[in-house]
C-alpha positions in Angstrom: -53.7 34.0 18.8 -53.7 36.4 15.9 -50.5 37.9 14.5 -49.5 39.6 11.2 -45.9 40.5 10.5 -44.6 42.9 8.0 -41.3 44.4 6.9 -41.4 47.8 5.2 -38.4 49.5 3.6 -37.1 53.0 4.5 -38.9 54.1 1.3 -42.2 52.6 2.5 -42.1 49.6 0.2 -43.5 46.4 1.7 -40.7 43.8 1.5 -42.3 40.9 3.4 -45.7 40.1 4.9 -47.0 37.0 6.7 -50.2 36.1 8.5 -48.9 34.2 11.5 -52.0 33.6 13.5 -53.7 30.2 14.2 -56.1 29.3 11.4 -54.6 32.0 9.1 -51.5 30.0 8.0 -53.3 28.4 5.2 -55.6 31.4 4.5 -56.5 32.2 1.0 -57.4 35.5 -0.5 -60.0 33.9 -2.8 -63.5 35.1 -2.2 -66.4 32.6 -2.8 -69.7 33.7 -4.1 -73.0 31.9 -4.1 -74.6 30.9 -7.4 -77.1 33.7 -7.0 -74.4 36.2 -7.3 -74.6 37.5 -3.7 -72.2 36.8 -0.9 -72.1 33.3 0.6 -74.4 32.5 3.5 -72.7 32.4 6.9 -72.6 28.6 7.1 -71.0 28.3 3.7 -67.2 27.8 3.5 -67.0 30.8 1.2 -68.2 33.0 4.1 -65.1 31.9 6.1 -62.8 32.8 3.3 -64.6 36.2 3.0 -64.2 36.7 6.8 -60.4 35.9 6.6 -60.0 38.2 3.6 -61.8 41.0 5.5 -59.6 40.4 8.5 -56.5 40.5 6.4 -57.6 43.9 4.9 -58.3 45.3 8.4 -54.8 44.2 9.6 -53.1 45.8 6.6 -55.1 49.0 7.3 -54.2 49.1 11.0 -50.5 48.4 10.3 -50.4 51.1 7.6 -52.0 53.6 10.0 -49.4 52.7 12.6 -46.6 53.8 10.3 -47.0 57.5 11.4 -46.6 56.4 15.1 -43.4 54.5 14.2 -42.0 57.7 12.6 -42.8 59.6 15.8 -41.4 57.0 18.1 -38.1 56.8 16.1 -37.3 60.3 17.2 -38.0 59.5 20.8 -35.5 56.6 21.2 -32.1 55.4 20.1 -33.1 51.7 20.4 -34.3 49.4 17.6 -37.2 48.0 19.6 -39.9 50.8 19.6 -42.3 48.7 21.7 -46.1 49.3 21.4 -46.7 52.0 18.8 -50.4 51.8 18.3 -53.6 50.1 19.5 -56.8 49.5 17.6 -59.6 47.8 19.5 -58.0 44.6 20.7 -55.1 44.7 18.2 -51.7 45.9 19.3 -49.0 47.1 16.8 -45.4 46.8 17.8 -42.4 48.0 15.9 -38.6 47.5 15.4 -36.4 49.6 13.2 -33.2 48.4 11.7 -30.0 50.5 11.5 -30.8 50.8 7.7 -34.2 52.2 8.4 -36.3 49.1 7.6 -39.4 48.8 9.8 -40.6 45.5 11.3 -44.3 45.7 12.3 -46.2 43.1 14.3 -49.9 43.2 14.8 -51.0 41.0 17.7 -54.1 40.4 19.8 -52.2 40.0 23.1 -49.7 42.1 25.0 -46.5 40.3 25.7 -43.6 42.7 25.4 -40.9 40.2 26.3 -42.0 37.7 23.6 -42.5 40.4 21.0 -39.0 41.7 21.6 -37.5 38.2 21.4 -39.4 37.6 18.2 -38.2 40.8 16.6 -34.6 40.1 17.7 -34.6 36.7 16.1 -36.3 37.9 12.9 -33.7 40.8 12.7 -30.9 38.2 12.7 -32.7 36.3 9.9 -33.3 39.6 8.0 -29.6 40.5 8.2 -28.7 37.1 6.6 -31.0 37.9 3.7 -29.9 41.5 3.4 -26.2 40.6 3.4 -26.7 37.8 0.9 -25.0 38.9 -2.4 -27.8 37.3 -4.4 -30.5 39.4 -2.8 -31.3 42.7 -4.4 -31.7 45.4 -1.8 -35.2 47.0 -1.5 -36.9 44.2 -3.3 -39.5 41.8 -1.8 -38.1 39.0 0.3 -39.2 35.8 -1.3 -36.7 33.5 0.4 -38.5 30.2 1.5 -36.0 29.5 4.3 -36.5 33.1 5.7 -40.3 32.6 5.5 -40.2 29.2 7.2 -37.9 30.5 10.0 -40.1 33.6 10.6 -43.1 31.3 11.0 -41.2 28.9 13.3 -40.2 31.9 15.5 -43.8 33.1 15.6 -45.0 29.6 16.7 -42.3 29.6 19.4 -43.0 33.1 20.8 -46.8 33.2 20.2 -48.1 29.7 20.9 
């Protein structure tokens, strides 16, 4: 499956982002070009890199567009888990909002509310450990390797 996860601060600053889908874990944002200066032919490995790069940009766009729906949904519920907030073609965007106003967004290509909620709950616990760490500066990108590894492990567990 395909999944992209993002944490955005209350001030709309991206704090963390990860491509969690199969085949995207080792994705690179490098774009290969053929010697002639044009884009690589479809069979060329560079075409695959370009395709991944285009997909990553689309995912960012869809998640950015979903932010407005997250704001609306926050007024409709007292819960942290906002459920499905947006849909674009076969991509579903789910949201979770922390007590401090940080937004967790998950873009996924399958509907599974129970697993999404469990994933968000687990990542929220991980996020709190980072946020409460005296060595972490609030409202700065999360570059903690342990956090990243555990988010990816949770994604593999809930979205096999």
